[in-house]
Structures are given as structure tokens and as C-alpha cells.
N, C-alpha and C positions, 0 to 999 in steps of 0.2 A: 464310375457315377455314383455318388452318393445317393441317401435315401431322399434327401431333400429336392435333388436333380431330378430322380426320378419320377417323385409326388407332382414335379412341377409338369414332366411331361406327360404324365396320366391328366393333368387338369387340362392341359392343352389341347389334348387330342378328344375332350370331354364331348362338343357339340359333334364332330365326326363318329364317334363312336355311338354317343345316344341316339345320332339320326337314322344311323344303321338298324339298331335295334327296333326303333319305332317303326321303319319302315319294313323291318321283317315283320315284325307283329300285325301291321296292315296287312301285308300280304298275305299272312297266314290267316287272318280273318277273313280277309276278300277270297281267298281261294276255298274256304269252307262254307262261304255264304253263295257262292257260284255252284258248288258241288250239291248244295241242298236248295239251290236255285231261288234263293230267298232274295227280294228285292224291295225296294222301298225308300224312304226319306234318310233314313239311317245309314243305309248302306250307301246309296250315292254320296253323302256328305264322308262317307270315308273313304272312298273312291278318290273324291275331289281333295281332300286333303291331302294328299300324296303329291301334288302339282303346285303348291304354294308352300310359301315358308311358314314354318312351324314355331313355339316358342317349347324350345326343349328343357327349360326350367323345372316343371315338375318333375322330372325326371333326376335332378341333381342329387337329391340327398341320397337316393335307391342309389346311385352312381359311385358316389363317395363312401358310402359302406363297402360296395365291392372293392374299389381300390384300396381302402385298408385294409381289408381280409387278405387281398392278394398282396399287398407290400409285406404283411406280418406271416404269410404262410411261404410265400416263394421269393423275395427279393433278397438277393447276395450282393452286397457291395464288392464283394471281391472275385465276383463271377467274370469281370474284365482281366483279372489279371494275364491269362494265358488263352484268352480265347478270342474268338474272330470278332469282327462288326456286325455280322448275323446275330450273334449272341449275345449281343447287347441289351441290355434291362428292360428297355423300352420297346426295344423290336420282340420281345419275347411277349411282353404285356400285351402289343397291338396284335401277335396271332394266338395269344390266349383269347383275348376278348371276343376276336373275331371269329375264331376258329373251333375253340372248345366250350367257353363259357354260354357266348349266344345260343349255338345248337342245344345246349342242356337247358338253358333255360327257355327256349321258345317248345320246349317238348310238355311243357305245363301249360295247358288251356288257361288254368286262372290267371297266370302271370301275364297270359298275352291280352287276356281282358283287361288287367289292370293296368296296364301301361298305355292301353287305349281310352280305359274311362278316366285315369291321371291327366291324359293329355287331351279330355275332352274329345275326343275323336269319334266315341259313341256315345251314347245318352249314358248320363250318370247324374243321382241326385247329391253324390258330395265326392267329389274328386279328390278331398285331402283324404278320406277314407281309403280309395284307391292307393294314394301315394303312400300313405301310413302302412297297408298291406304289401307293397313292394319293398318296402325297407324291412319290415320283417320277415319277408321271405327270403331274401339275400343274407339276412342277418343270422337267420336260423339253419341255412340251408348248407351242406357238406359242399365244400368247393371241389369242382370235378378236377381231376388229374390236369396236370399240365400238356395232355396228347389230346387229340383231335377224337372225340366218339366213334370217327369212320377212318380208316385206313384204305389209301388206294390198293387195289386189287393184289397186286405184288408183294404188300406188306401182310397180308390176310392168312393167319396160318389156319389152317383146313383141316 
């Protein structure tokens, strides 16, 4: 797989990846609201937005930066010369996005709020500023390593 094919694979999975990110941010926010016993129109609106289609375009510029940074840091066109299909670059990207990057991003409460603000899922006076903050966050952050933040119990060294 060359870099152009890899970037096309990243773009073709953008909607699925961004939807998973949005829903994870939504779930984290709603869990916090439930813990604090917060109720109201904004919380109900956020709850309802999980049951209808959403326009993920506001998150695309942030996603593009993440894709470019991952490609620069981890893509290797020679990886498949002696590997197996499970080690395909697009498969590694999918595992990285869902099992390494998303948990890392979800640790940051401000990132979660900005995703929801950018999507206008919670009240926000200027969603463009939230989108800009997301781009800046992923531009300046240190990309997490390619292994998950957690490991199964049998892999933990105690």
C-alpha cells in the first residue's frame, strides 16, 4: 500500500471514525451530567442528538490534521513486504484511532467539550472557535504511542 492509497483509506473511514469520536464524547458528557444529577434542555438535546443523523463536517479539519500527523509519524510503505494482512497499514490505522488515539483524546475534558461545541450538540456562541481549538489541540499534542493505554490483565507487568 502506497501513501496515496493509505490516505484514501483514512478518508473513506472518516465518517465512521468521527461518528465514533462524537458518540464517545457525547456519552462521556452525559455520564458526567448523570453523575452530577444535571437535567435541563441542553442535556435533553444532547441525549436526543444520539438518535438522529449528524453532520460530521465540523470535525473534518481536526481529523485531517490527525491523519496527516499519523501518516508522517507511523506510515511505512514497506511494512507489508513481509507482514500478514492483519498488519496492513489501514488496519493498523483503524486500531490506532479507536484503541489508542480516542481513549487518549477522551481523557481531556476540554477536548470533549469542544467536540460537542463544534457539533453544536451543547450550547456554544461560536462553534468555529471550538473547531479551531480542536485543530490546535491535535496539532500541538504529542501523538500517543501505537499501543493502547490499557492492556489485558495477562499483559500487565506487576
